[in-house]
TIRO-210627 format. One record per residue (C-alpha): residue in three letters; residue number from 1; x, y, z. Coordinates in steps of 0.5 Angstrom, whole numbers, plus 500, padded with zeros to 3 digits. Example, Ala and Ser with C-alpha at 12.3 -4.5 7.8 and 13.67 -1.06 7.14 Angstrom:
@rest:ALA&nr:1&xx:525&yy:491&zz:516
@rest:SER&nr:2&xx:527&yy:498&zz:514
//
This chain:
@rest:UNK&nr:1&xx:470&yy:726&zz:674
@rest:UNK&nr:2&xx:473&yy:732&zz:670
@rest:UNK&nr:3&xx:469&yy:738&zz:671
@rest:UNK&nr:4&xx:469&yy:743&zz:665
@rest:UNK&nr:5&xx:471&yy:750&zz:667
@rest:UNK&nr:6&xx:468&yy:756&zz:664
@rest:UNK&nr:7&xx:473&yy:761&zz:661
@rest:UNK&nr:8&xx:472&yy:768&zz:664
@rest:UNK&nr:9&xx:471&yy:771&zz:657
@rest:UNK&nr:10&xx:465&yy:767&zz:656
@rest:UNK&nr:11&xx:462&yy:770&zz:662
@rest:UNK&nr:12&xx:463&yy:777&zz:658
@rest:UNK&nr:13&xx:457&yy:778&zz:655
@rest:UNK&nr:14&xx:453&yy:777&zz:661
@rest:UNK&nr:15&xx:457&yy:782&zz:665
@rest:UNK&nr:16&xx:456&yy:787&zz:659
@rest:UNK&nr:17&xx:448&yy:785&zz:660
@rest:UNK&nr:18&xx:448&yy:786&zz:667
@rest:UNK&nr:19&xx:452&yy:793&zz:667
@rest:UNK&nr:20&xx:447&yy:795&zz:661
@rest:UNK&nr:21&xx:441&yy:794&zz:665
@rest:UNK&nr:22&xx:444&yy:798&zz:671
@rest:UNK&nr:23&xx:446&yy:804&zz:667
@rest:UNK&nr:24&xx:438&yy:803&zz:664
@rest:UNK&nr:25&xx:436&yy:803&zz:671
@rest:UNK&nr:26&xx:440&yy:809&zz:673
@rest:UNK&nr:27&xx:437&yy:813&zz:667
@rest:UNK&nr:28&xx:430&yy:812&zz:669
@rest:UNK&nr:29&xx:431&yy:814&zz:676
@rest:UNK&nr:30&xx:433&yy:821&zz:674
@rest:UNK&nr:31&xx:429&yy:826&zz:678
@rest:UNK&nr:32&xx:428&yy:832&zz:674
@rest:UNK&nr:33&xx:424&yy:839&zz:677
@rest:UNK&nr:34&xx:422&yy:841&zz:670
@rest:UNK&nr:35&xx:415&yy:840&zz:671
@rest:UNK&nr:36&xx:415&yy:843&zz:678
@rest:UNK&nr:37&xx:413&yy:851&zz:678
@rest:UNK&nr:38&xx:419&yy:855&zz:680
@rest:UNK&nr:39&xx:415&yy:862&zz:680
@rest:UNK&nr:40&xx:416&yy:866&zz:686
@rest:UNK&nr:41&xx:414&yy:873&zz:688
@rest:UNK&nr:42&xx:420&yy:873&zz:694
@rest:UNK&nr:43&xx:426&yy:869&zz:696
@rest:UNK&nr:44&xx:421&yy:866&zz:701
@rest:UNK&nr:45&xx:417&yy:863&zz:696
@rest:UNK&nr:46&xx:423&yy:858&zz:694
@rest:UNK&nr:47&xx:425&yy:851&zz:697
@rest:UNK&nr:48&xx:431&yy:847&zz:696
@rest:UNK&nr:49&xx:431&yy:841&zz:692
@rest:UNK&nr:50&xx:435&yy:835&zz:689
@rest:UNK&nr:51&xx:435&yy:834&zz:682
@rest:UNK&nr:52&xx:439&yy:828&zz:679
@rest:UNK&nr:53&xx:440&yy:820&zz:680
@rest:UNK&nr:54&xx:436&yy:819&zz:686
@rest:UNK&nr:55&xx:440&yy:813&zz:687
@rest:UNK&nr:56&xx:446&yy:816&zz:688
@rest:UNK&nr:57&xx:451&yy:817&zz:693
@rest:UNK&nr:58&xx:449&yy:824&zz:695
@rest:UNK&nr:59&xx:443&yy:827&zz:694
@rest:UNK&nr:60&xx:444&yy:834&zz:696
@rest:UNK&nr:61&xx:439&yy:840&zz:694
@rest:UNK&nr:62&xx:442&yy:843&zz:688
@rest:UNK&nr:63&xx:435&yy:846&zz:685
@rest:UNK&nr:64&xx:430&yy:851&zz:687
@rest:UNK&nr:65&xx:422&yy:850&zz:686
@rest:UNK&nr:66&xx:416&yy:854&zz:689
@rest:UNK&nr:67&xx:414&yy:852&zz:696
@rest:UNK&nr:68&xx:407&yy:850&zz:694
@rest:UNK&nr:69&xx:410&yy:844&zz:690
@rest:UNK&nr:70&xx:414&yy:841&zz:696
@rest:UNK&nr:71&xx:409&yy:836&zz:697
@rest:UNK&nr:72&xx:408&yy:834&zz:690
@rest:UNK&nr:73&xx:416&yy:834&zz:689
@rest:UNK&nr:74&xx:417&yy:829&zz:696
@rest:UNK&nr:75&xx:412&yy:824&zz:693
@rest:UNK&nr:76&xx:415&yy:824&zz:686
@rest:UNK&nr:77&xx:422&yy:823&zz:690
@rest:UNK&nr:78&xx:419&yy:818&zz:694
@rest:UNK&nr:79&xx:416&yy:814&zz:688
@rest:UNK&nr:80&xx:423&yy:814&zz:684
@rest:UNK&nr:81&xx:427&yy:812&zz:691
@rest:UNK&nr:82&xx:423&yy:806&zz:692
@rest:UNK&nr:83&xx:426&yy:803&zz:685
@rest:UNK&nr:84&xx:433&yy:804&zz:688
@rest:UNK&nr:85&xx:436&yy:797&zz:689
@rest:UNK&nr:86&xx:441&yy:796&zz:695
@rest:UNK&nr:87&xx:446&yy:796&zz:690
@rest:UNK&nr:88&xx:444&yy:802&zz:687
@rest:UNK&nr:89&xx:442&yy:806&zz:693
@rest:UNK&nr:90&xx:447&yy:807&zz:699
@rest:UNK&nr:91&xx:446&yy:812&zz:704
@rest:UNK&nr:92&xx:452&yy:816&zz:705
@rest:UNK&nr:93&xx:454&yy:821&zz:710
@rest:UNK&nr:94&xx:455&yy:827&zz:705
@rest:UNK&nr:95&xx:457&yy:834&zz:707
@rest:UNK&nr:96&xx:452&yy:838&zz:703
@rest:UNK&nr:97&xx:452&yy:846&zz:703
@rest:UNK&nr:98&xx:445&yy:849&zz:702
@rest:UNK&nr:99&xx:445&yy:853&zz:696
@rest:UNK&nr:100&xx:443&yy:860&zz:696
@rest:UNK&nr:101&xx:436&yy:861&zz:694
@rest:UNK&nr:102&xx:433&yy:867&zz:691
@rest:UNK&nr:103&xx:427&yy:869&zz:687
@rest:UNK&nr:104&xx:430&yy:872&zz:680
@rest:UNK&nr:105&xx:425&yy:875&zz:675
@rest:UNK&nr:106&xx:420&yy:871&zz:678
@rest:UNK&nr:107&xx:423&yy:865&zz:678
@rest:UNK&nr:108&xx:426&yy:861&zz:684
@rest:UNK&nr:109&xx:434&yy:860&zz:683
@rest:UNK&nr:110&xx:439&yy:856&zz:687
@rest:UNK&nr:111&xx:446&yy:857&zz:687
@rest:UNK&nr:112&xx:452&yy:855&zz:691
@rest:UNK&nr:113&xx:455&yy:859&zz:696
@rest:UNK&nr:114&xx:462&yy:857&zz:695
//
C-alpha cells in the first residue's frame, strides 16, 4: 500500500489560521489601566501596576494607579491571566526595575528610574 504524503504547502492555510487565532487571543489579553483611577493627593496614594499583554514573558510594573484601586486591578489581572494558555503564558524570571511613582498635578504617574 502506498501512502500519499500531504505537501507542506498544503498545510500553510492551517498554519496561517493558527497564527491568526493566537494573535487575536493575544490582543484580547491586553490589560489596560485606563478604567482605574489615577487621582492622588500625594505620592503615597499611588501604586505600581502592569499594563500590557498579561500572557507575555515579563509583566513588570510600568504604570501607576490610585492605591484604592489595587484590589479591583488585581481581580481584573487575574481574570485575564486565567485565559492564558501554557504556550502563551510562560513565567520567566525578569529583572524588573520598579518605576518611580509620583503624584503629578493630581495624577499618579510612573517613570523609569534609568
